[in-house]
C-alpha positions as CSV (number, residue, x, y, z in Angstrom):
1,M,113.4,-66.2,79.8
2,Q,111.6,-62.6,79.0
3,V,113.4,-60.5,77.1
4,G,115.2,-57.7,77.9
5,L,115.9,-58.5,82.3
6,F,119.3,-57.0,83.0
7,K,121.0,-56.2,86.1
8,L,121.6,-52.0,86.4
9,L,124.7,-52.3,89.9
10,R,126.5,-49.5,91.1
11,N,130.5,-50.2,92.3
12,G,129.6,-54.2,91.9
13,T,126.4,-53.2,94.6
14,L,123.0,-54.4,92.8
15,I,120.6,-50.9,92.1
16,A,117.4,-52.9,90.0
17,A,116.7,-56.2,88.3
18,T,114.1,-55.7,85.9
19,E,113.1,-55.6,82.5
20,G,112.5,-52.9,80.7
21,E,114.5,-50.0,78.4
22,F,117.9,-48.4,78.4
23,K,120.1,-47.3,76.5
24,V,124.0,-47.0,76.3
25,N,126.1,-45.4,74.1
26,L,130.3,-46.4,74.0
27,G,130.8,-42.9,72.5
28,R,132.3,-42.9,69.9
29,P,132.3,-40.2,67.2
30,K,129.0,-39.6,65.4
31,A,129.0,-38.8,61.9
32,N,127.2,-35.3,60.2
33,A,126.8,-34.5,56.3
34,V,128.0,-32.2,54.8
35,M,125.7,-30.3,52.4
36,D,126.3,-28.0,49.0
37,G,123.5,-26.1,47.7
38,Y,122.2,-28.0,45.7
39,G,121.3,-30.3,48.4
40,E,124.5,-33.1,47.8
41,V,126.7,-34.5,50.6
42,Q,130.2,-33.5,50.8
43,G,131.6,-35.3,53.5
44,F,130.8,-35.2,56.7
45,E,132.2,-33.5,60.3
46,F,132.2,-35.8,63.1
47,E,131.5,-34.7,66.9
48,G,132.4,-36.2,70.0
49,Q,129.4,-37.8,72.3
50,A,130.2,-39.5,76.0
51,P,130.2,-43.2,77.1
52,S,126.6,-43.0,78.9
53,I,123.9,-45.0,80.2
54,E,120.1,-44.3,80.7
55,G,117.3,-45.6,81.4
56,E,114.3,-45.8,84.6
57,I,114.1,-47.6,87.4
58,Y,111.6,-48.0,90.6
59,V,113.2,-46.2,94.0
60,K,112.5,-49.3,96.5
61,K,112.8,-48.4,100.0
62,S,115.7,-50.0,100.5
63,L,117.4,-47.6,97.9
64,D,119.3,-44.3,98.9
65,V,118.6,-42.0,96.9
66,E,121.4,-39.1,97.7
67,E,123.7,-41.8,97.4
68,L,123.3,-43.1,94.3
69,I,122.6,-39.5,92.6
70,S,125.6,-37.8,94.4
71,P,128.8,-36.7,92.4
72,S,131.8,-38.9,93.1
73,D,135.1,-37.8,93.7
74,E,136.8,-40.9,91.5
75,G,133.4,-41.9,89.6
76,D,131.5,-44.8,89.9
77,T,131.7,-48.9,87.4
78,I,128.0,-48.5,86.1
79,A,127.7,-52.0,83.7
80,I,124.7,-53.5,83.3
81,K,124.9,-56.9,82.5
82,F,122.0,-58.7,80.4
83,Q,120.8,-62.6,80.2
84,D,122.6,-63.3,77.6
85,K,125.7,-62.7,79.7
86,R,126.8,-60.1,77.3
87,E,127.9,-56.8,80.0
88,F,127.9,-53.0,79.3
89,T,130.5,-51.2,80.9
90,L,130.3,-48.0,82.2
91,E,134.2,-47.0,84.4
92,G,134.9,-43.4,85.3
93,A,131.0,-42.3,85.3
94,Q,128.9,-39.4,86.8
95,F,125.1,-39.9,87.4
96,T,123.7,-36.7,85.3
97,G,119.7,-37.2,85.5
98,D,118.2,-33.7,87.1
99,G,117.3,-36.9,90.4
100,Q,113.4,-36.3,89.5
101,F,111.8,-39.2,90.7
102,S,107.7,-40.0,90.4
103,T,104.7,-40.7,92.8
104,K,105.3,-43.6,91.0
105,G,108.1,-44.1,93.1
106,R,110.1,-44.3,89.4
107,L,113.8,-42.4,88.7
108,P,115.0,-41.6,85.2
109,V,118.7,-42.2,85.7
110,S,121.5,-41.3,83.8
111,W,125.5,-41.5,83.8
112,Q,127.9,-40.3,81.7
113,G,131.5,-41.7,81.9
114,M,135.7,-42.3,80.9
115,S,135.2,-45.0,78.9
116,A,133.2,-47.7,78.0
117,T,133.2,-51.5,77.0
118,F,130.8,-54.1,75.8
119,S,131.5,-58.1,75.9
């Protein structure tokens, strides 16, 4: 078994089964230090983040790219299933990439969702 092997699914349908690197974000608040004039931390401010998945897939003949990057009325369920049986799932997700893919057949993909779970 190879490290980094995963399956990417959209609404339960396999999009890609590959190895590589995807970034996932549970969407928890991000802390930023508040510094005073002396360079000392006085506290923290928090900013929101949307739950997200970001990475790159190969465009295969069987992949309907137009449908993949089109907005969804209800939002999609996007999941990454890892080899070790863990799963990251976005609910109510919309494609947020720019939809450009290379002549080498690689498509950067990203989704942001309403909520996320990692189990």
